[in-house]
N, C-alpha and C positions, 0 to 999 in steps of 0.2 A: 504494500500500500504506500502511496505517496504521502507527502506531508499534508495535502489538502483533503485527502480521503477521510471520511468519517465512517467508522464501522457501526452498522445498525445492530446493536446488541439485542434490542427488543425484537427485531425482525428475526434475528438468528435464533432466539429462544422460541419464538412462535414456530419456526421451521423445525426445530428439534422436537417440540411438543407434538407437532403433526406427524413427524416420523415415528415417534414412540407410540402414538395412538394407532397409527396404521399397522404397527407390528404387534399390537395387543390382540390376543385371541378374541374371537367373537363371544359375546355373552348374551346378547338379545338377538334372537333369530326369527325371521319370518319364513315359514315354509309354505310354498305355493304349489299345490298339486291337486288335480281334479280326481285322481284315482285314490279312493278311500283305502284300498289294500296297501298301496305304496305309502300313503301317509302313515298308516298304522305301523308298517315295518320301519320306516324312517324314525318315527317317534320312539319306537322300541330301542333302536340303535342309539338315539340321542340321550336315552336315560343314563348311559354311561358317561355322559359329558356334562360339564358344568354350564348349562345354557338354559335360558328361558325361551320357550318356543311358542309362537303364535301361528296358528294354522288358518289359511284361507284356501279356497278351492278354485278361484278364478283370478285371472290377471286383473280384471276390473276391481275385485275386492282388494287385491294387493295394492293397486294404485291408490285406492281410497284410503286405506289404513296408513300407507307410507306418507300421505299428505299430512297425517296427524301425529304419527309416532315414529321416532328415530330407531332404526334397527342397525346393528353392527353387520349383520349378514342376512342376505336374502338367498334362500335356497329355492330353486324353482325348476319346474318341469318344462320341457320344450313344447311338447304336444298337449295342448289344452283347447277346449272349445272356446270360441270367442277370441280373446286376446291371447296369442301364443307366447311362448317364452321370449322370442326375439322382440316382439312388439312390447312386451312387458319391460325388458331391460332398456329399450330405446326410450320409453315414456317415463321411466322412473329413476334413471341414473342421476338426474339433477335434483331429485326431491330431498335426498338425505346425503349431503356431501360426506364422504368418508365411508359410506356403506359399501361393503364388498358383496359381490354376486357370485353364486356358485350354481351352475347349471347341472341338474341331475337328470340324466337321460339314458334311455335304453337304445337310443339311436345316435351313437357317438360319431358316425361319419355321414354328415350331410352338409349341404351348403348353408343351412340355417345354423347349425352348430358353429361353423366357421364364422358366420356373421356375429353370433353371440360372443364368441371368444374375442373377436376384434373390438367389441365394446368393453372389454376388460374383465369379463367373467372367467372363472376357472371352471373346468368340467370334471364332474365326478360321474362315473358310469354306474348304472343300476346293474345288479344290486349293490348297494353301498356296503363297504366294509369299514371296520374301525380304523384301519391304517389310513384310509383316504380321509376320514373325518378328522383324524388327529392333526392333519395339516391346517385345518381351518377353525377348529373349535377346541377349547381346553377340556381335558379329562377331569373328572371328579377326583379329588384327593381321597384315597381310601385310608381309613384309620387302621393302624397296625396293632 
């Protein structure tokens, strides 16, 4: 830095806080899936993790709740009636800055999956396993 440059300490602290927040595991999760059986299985898996889960069954419901509630992570299906997963992520990415998105799909190779991933989502293939979930949500601490 030159003699006339002034370092923006407050800006640097804000940047550091944003980075730390982005690295924190998700605690508040929105699960968007129209298939009741898939929702049941995913909820059963998430019991092993330290998260609060809200379930909706349509993209429209997700968009409405995200306008009111901040979620750390939105886990969503690709194929749903009405608003599909691609449309969902395109309409909601700006609603909750910092919210991460995880596409959960049984159709991992399609042009829509590619489009969703280009929007910044990660993809988890169905059926979900604990190892895939550990990447995005914190495990419960077990008493010894």
